N, C-alpha and C positions, 0 to 999 in steps of 0.2 A: 297688361291684362292677365287675369288669373286663368288657371286651367278650367276646362269646361265643368260645369256643375250640373246636378240633376235638374230635370225639367220642373218648372213651377206648377202649382196646382191648376192654373188656368190652361196648362198644356196637356193635362191628362186626358185620356180618351173620352171620358164622360163629361168633361167640362164644356160649358157653352157660354161662359162669361168672359170678362176682360181680365187682364193682369191684375192681381190683387194689390191693394194699396201698399202693403209692406214690401212686396217685391218691387213695385214701382219706386218706392222710397229708396230701396237699396241700389237699384240700377241708376236711379236719378242722381244719387250722390256720386256714383262712379262717373256718370256723364259730366256732371258739373266739375268734378275734380279734373277730368280730362280737359274740359274747356279752359279752365283756369291755367292748367299747365301749358296748354297749346298757346294761349294768348301771351303768356310770359316767355315762351320760347319760340315764337313764330319766326324769329330771325334765323333760327338754326336750320330751317327747311330750305331747299332750293326754291326760289320764288316761282320759277317756271317749272312745271312738271317735266321730269326727264324721260317720261315714257314715250314709246312709239305708238302710232295709231293701232288700235286693236289690242293692246296689252291688257287693258282692264277686261275687255270682253272675253279674252281667251282664258283668263284666270278664274272667271266666274262660271258656275254650272250652267249648262245649256237648258236644263229643265228645272222647273220650280220644285221646291221641296215637298215631298209627300207627307212627311212626318214633321212635328214641331222640332225646332232646334233651340237650344238654350240661348237666352239673351247674352250670357257670358261669351258664348262662341260668336254670336252676331257682332258684339262690340269688338271682339278680338279681330274678326275679319274686316270690320270697318278700318281698324288701325293698320292691319297688314296688307289688305288687298286694295282698299280705296284711297287711303292717304297718299300713296305714291303718285296717284293720278290727279292730285289737287294742285291747282295753281293758286298761290297763297296771296289773295287780295289783302289780307290782314297783315302781311309782312311789311316791315319798315322799308325794305328795298323795292316794294312794288310801286313803280312810278310810271306805269303805262296807262294809256287811255285817260280816264279821269280816276285817279286813285281815290278809294273810299275806305271806310272803316266800319266794321261791326263792333260798336262800342259796348262796354259792359252793360250799361242800363238798357241799351237797345236789344241786346241778346236776352236779357231777363224779360223784357217786354214781349219778345217773340215766344218765349217759353210759356208765358201766361196766356198769350193769344192762342197758342196751340192747345193749351189745356181747356180754355173756355170753348173753343171751336164754334164761335158764334158766326152767324151769317147776317150781316147788317144790310140786308136788302130793303126791308121796311123798318120804319121807326119801331114798330111793335116787336119785331124779331130780335131786337136788342136796343132798347132806348139808350143805354149808356154808350154803346158803340156809335150811334148816330149823333148824340149830343156831344160826346167827347170829341168826335171828329170836327164838329163845327167850332167848338171853343178852342181846340188846339190850333186849328188853322187860322182862327182869328188872332190868337197869340202870335203865330208866325207872321201873319200880315203886319201886326204892329212892330215886330222885331225888324222887319224888312223896310219899314217906313212907307208901306202902301196905304192908300186912302180907305176909309170906310164909306160905304159898304162894299165889300168884295166877297162873293160867295165862293167857297172852296170845297173841293172834293179830292179824295186821294185815289189815285190809280196805281197800276203796277209800274208803268214806265212813262216817259215823256212821249214815246211813240203812240201810246194809247191816247194820251191827253191831247196831242195835236190833232189826231183823228177826230176826237170828239169836238174840239174847238172848231175845226174847219167844217164839220157836219153842221154845227150851229151857224157858222157863217153862211153856209149854203141855204140853210133854213130861213135865214134872215133876208134873203133876196125876195123883194116884193113880187107877189102875184105869180110865182112859178109853181107853188104847191108841189115841190119835189117829193116831200114825204108821202103825199097821197098818190101822185101820178107817176113818180119815178122820173128818170132822166133820159132813158133810151127810147129812140124811135119817135121823139116828139118834135114836130116841125116848129112848134111855138117856143122852143127853148134854144136860145143861141148857145154857142159853145162857151163854156165857162173858163175863166182864166184867174189864176192866183199867182203870187209873186214871192220870191225869196232871193237872197243873194247867192252867189256861187259858193259861198262858204257855209251856207246853211246845212243843217243836219239832214241826212237822207230820209229821216222820218217824214219830211214834207213830201218827198217823192212818193213814199209808200201811201201816205194819206190821199194824195191825188189819185193814185191807182185805185184804192179801195172805194173812194167816193164817186168814181165814174168820171172824174175830170180828166184823168189820164196824164201821162207824162208830157204830152204835147200841150196840155192845159196849164202846165207849170212853167213859168218863164223865170229863168235865173238871171238876176241882175248883176252886172259887173261890180267890182270893188275898187277902192282907192288903194294908195300905197301902204295903208295900214289894214287892208283886208276888210274894210267896212263897206256896207252897201252904198253904192253911188246913187244918191237921191235924185240927182238931175236925170240920170239914165232911167230911174224908176218912173218918174213922172212922164218922161218922153215916151217910154214904152207903153204905159197905160193909155196915153192919148193915141198912139199908133194902133193899139188893139181896139180901142173904141171905134176908130175910123174904119177898121177892117171888119167890124161886125162881131167882135168878141164881147163877152160880158164879164168884165173884171169884178171880182167879189171879195177878195181877201189879200192881205199882205202878211208875210211872216218875217218879223224882225228878230234879231238874235242879240242877246247880251251875254257874250262869252261863247264864241263859236268853238266847235270841237277841235279844229286844227290849230287855231292860234289864239283863242279867247278874245278875238276882236269884238268890239261893241258897235253895233250899228247905230246910226244917228236917229234914235227913236223919236225925239221931238219933231224933227223934220218929216220923218215917215208918217207920224201921226197927223201932221198938217195935210199931207197929201191924201191920206185915207179919209180925212174929214171932207176935203174938197170933192172927192170922188165917191163918197158914201161907201167906203170899203171897210170890211171888218179887219181890225188890226189884232194880230196874235203875236205875242212876244215869247220867244223861247229863251228863258233865263235859267234853264235847267241846272247848269253849272254856275255861271257867273253870278246869278241872283243871290246865292248864299253869302257872297262877300258883303252884301248890304247889312248883314247882322252886325258888322262893325260900323258904328254910326258915321265915322269919318269917310266911309266908302259908299254912303248912300247915293252919292252923285251918279253912280253907274246906272241907277234905276230911273234917271230923269226921263220923263215922258211915259214911263210905264203905267202911271196912274190913268193915262188916257187909253190904254189898251182895252179892247173888248174881252180879251182873254190872255192869260199869262201862265207860264209853267215854271216852277222851281222844283228841284229834286233834292230833298233832304238825304236821299241815299247816295248822292254824289259828294257833297261836301258839308254835311251836317251830321256825320258819324252815325247814320241810321242804317241798320242792316237792310239789304235788298228784301223787298222792293217797297219804295215809298216815293211817289211822284205826285206833286200837288198841282192841281189845275184850278186857278182862280178865274172868275168871270164877273164883269159888271152887269151881265145880262143873263142871269140864271133862268129867267123865264123863256128866253130863246132856246137855250140848251135843253130845257125841259120839253119845250115844244118839239124839238128835234127827236127826242128819245122816249118820252113817257108813253108807256103802253101797259095798261093794267088789266090783266085777265081777271075774271071773276074770282078765282081762288086767292087773289092777292088784294082784293078790295077790303079796305078797313075804314073805320070811322074816325080814327085819330088824326090822320094827316090832313088837316084843314088849313094850314098856313105855314109861314116860314119857320115857326118854332118847332115843327115836327115834320121836316122833309123826309120823303122816302128817297134815299140816296141812289136807289136803282134807277130813278127817273132821269139821271144826268149822265147816262152813258149806256153802252150796249150790255154791260155785264149785269146779270141778275144777282149772282152770288158776290158778296163783298166781304173780304177779310177785315178783321179788326185791326187795321194798320195804324190807326191813330194812337193806340196804346203805347207802342214803343216810342213814337215821336213825343208824346206827352211826357213819358218818363225821362227821355233825353233832355227836353227843355227844362224840366224841373231839376234834374240831377246836376247839370252843368250851369244852368242859369244864363242870362244874357251875357253877363261879364265873362263867364268861363268860355262860352261859345265864341265870343268876339276875340278873346285872347288867343284861342287856338287858330282861328282864321288869320289873325295878324301874324302869328308865328310862321305859318305856312307861307304867307306872302313875304315875310322877312327872309326866309330861307331861299325863296325864289330870287329875290333881289341879290342875295349873297352870291349865288351861283352866277347870276347875270353879270355881276361885277367882275368875277374871275374871267368869264368869257370875254368881256369887253377889253380886259387887259392882256389877253393872250394873243400872241402872234400867229397861233395855229388853229384857233377856233373863232367862230363868229356867231353872234346872236342873230336870228333870222326875223324876229318880230319884237315889238315892245313887250315888256313883261308887266302885264296889268294886274294879274291875279297871282296864282301860284303855279302857273305853267310856264316853262322855259323852252323855247324852240331854238335849236342850235344845230350847227354842223361843224365838222372839222374842215378847215381850209388852210392846209399847210402853205407856207410861203413858197411861191414859185409854181404851185399847182393850180391852174386856172381853167383847165378843161372841164366842162360841166359833167360830161359823161364819166370822166375819171373820178371826179369828186362824188358823184352819186354812188358809184360803185364802192368807193372808199368808205363813205358813211354807212352804207348798208352793211358792209363787212364789220365795221366798228361796232355798230349796234348789235349785230348778231354775236360778235365775240363777247361783248359784255353780258348779253342775255344768257349765253351758254355757261357762264361761270356759276350761275345760280344765286349770286349775291344780290343782283338787281334785275328788274325787268322794265325795259323801256319800249316805247312804241314810236311810230313815225308817221309823217304825212309828207305830201309834196306841195311845195310853194313855188309857183312859177316853174314847175317841172324840176325843182331842186329837192333832192332827198333831204328831209329835215327830221332830226331826232327830237322827240318830245320827252321832256322830263316833267311829269305831273306830280306835284307835291300836294298831298291832301290827307295823308294817313296820320292818325293820332300817335302812332308809334315811330314815325320818322323824325329823327333828330338832326341837329347840325352835324354831328359826327357822320351820320349816313351821307349827308350831302358832301362833306369833305372827302369821304371815302370814294364816293362816285366820281368826283372831280379828279381825284388821283388816278382812279382806274381809267377814266376817259383819256387822260394824258399818256399814261403808260401803255395802254392798248393802241393808241394812235402810233406811237413809236414802233410797235410791233407790226403794224399794218403797212407802214411806209418804209 
């Protein structure tokens, strides 16, 4: 960054307008150059920020600026004061949670979205944003092998999407009129029940809380030895609840659970839902993206029967945060749950499916132009390019799995179905579970402290398990080999 320069014309005392185009062009070039340099050198930063809590807050002024400050100084402070507090999700060594990537075309899409600053609440407030969202999500539907028709909308995260899906499921319950009459204090409304597996994402719990079902209204079904929902237990539990006076209304199945990427038996769950007239929601936020590779379409078996389904391009389709897609076979039910049009938003254009008002399918009125970055990514990489990258991540996961299986001191904790590997160190002769848990926690923390990699963990049957999530465009086979070397060397240091 250069030394501070004089203030721009827009920062002078008499100015009332925006930054002038030439100044924007000058700073914009600097910002794009910085982004390009950052993306090419992301591996040089410590993946996990090395700061202590409060370090950023203490370096920033406690009061807002009274006078304008030069953009040159603002950019310099971004680099000096904020970058040390960034955990680098774009780094090749980021393998925690579900690794993702802000890809080049996606970043450019975000820049254009910010420039347009459109609000796609109504069709008329930006026809291109509404119609591009519909066509782009139909492209994605085809790439995933999902049936036509499926109506799609983009939300910020899967947590929002599951809330909307389960609100639609609640709306679909006959003769309860919950939208009109509410749920509290009504003697004519039995207690509602929904179901998911013990491995389901906590977003299901939060949705139950927000919707008034409560955590007691969510029953978590046990899993088999591969962490998949036990369908026999599911049906038995539904029948028990019916006999006890509960009103079951929805089941959440998962294709690619967070801890292990297990795949629930969706076809059998769909059979149960049909027998009991329950709404089936499928959380395929991570795993669903694998179906981009045609040979992996089988993971989505049964999803064509779901009433709603979520996939997250911002998890494994190289799309910058945030971009979560909610599909439904019953858009009319979702619209019935949420559509509320005050007079100032009434228009004459939205008369049918060709011109939906996307605000009608969720709680948010304001809607970012999120489809632009996804559209650019789908076009830039194409089906073949996207599938090749997903295949490569799966190959790297299988490579690491093979090394684990051949090692006398490590073990794989789950099948490797996608690009997540669950492992733990298990040295020969050490079989005490508490001792093993402590060892693996120390091992993970040691690796994370070096700054080269960032891993996360889960617990499987009370066993501390290290997760290696491969999904970043910049992660190579060399990175995986280096991680494996570091795991082995650090284990020696810990024992």
